[in-house]
Steps between C-alpha positions, in 0.01 A plus 500: 500500500469808720761384741746382241707826504560464878601135477836340421422241220720264315541511126309171477211655715504818278467281180207312653317813593574644151361174336177526699471867406546405133238220527254736653564753217445238238164409668399857529581590125332171390808372309595131514743375758760402236521864366862629512579724791659766281175538307285516828743762659508681169132601531617730773157484670632366820834590663760224564600410848823684473324810384256482780781460763682803355188713498427395861858593602488837333153585652626414843820704469297793367269470781766492770701790352213738491433518876684566814402175659595306187843669494551408861431138418742509210765641732440223747550249222820664412406700187657850446222751490715812509486569124130471475298825423344695777137391582283814465288604796140472437209664677277282710174394344281682737650843369339441170148464652316836497358630821128548486323652800125419504292682754171352623188646362333715761151459610224755444616657172175592338554745224206719599511485886875472545633746248745656741646177610535390133670825411744467797587135402554605138743781630689256719537239220670764271880448480714777632854597382624623818711257714471725787134459515554147627488416868555176667199329650524183675245227455480183710277207433496132592550247233584135481849561367592851613428692825618844387517679173622851419449707181494852377188679425459853342363756739180694418 
């Protein structure tokens, strides 16, 4: 059934597949095998074989016309893709992910003994509006997948 749209079948083979599909539909609906096909198809619960093939063809053509690779395949097969609408450029998915910078929690931050360190840390964590207060600092560390990483950090 899934490969049928891609095969060349004779009219006799098509009728055989359609009869098998009707028989399965009757069993599924629980109607007797001698029920008229027009009444079984009139329930409109299951699509006919012709409807399924048309829907499959429309889905494939839509899928191929909405991407650059699909249009290239259509051109290789001889279809004219010049009159199709322009495919809009989309942003890569990683642009939608917000950047969250999590700094490690420093040791020795007792609220009574290390009040000066806590105050300095609070001051550093406050966002600044000035872009000029940024300076580039280079950080390097070893990792399993990346040897060097660079990022911007606000200066104090």
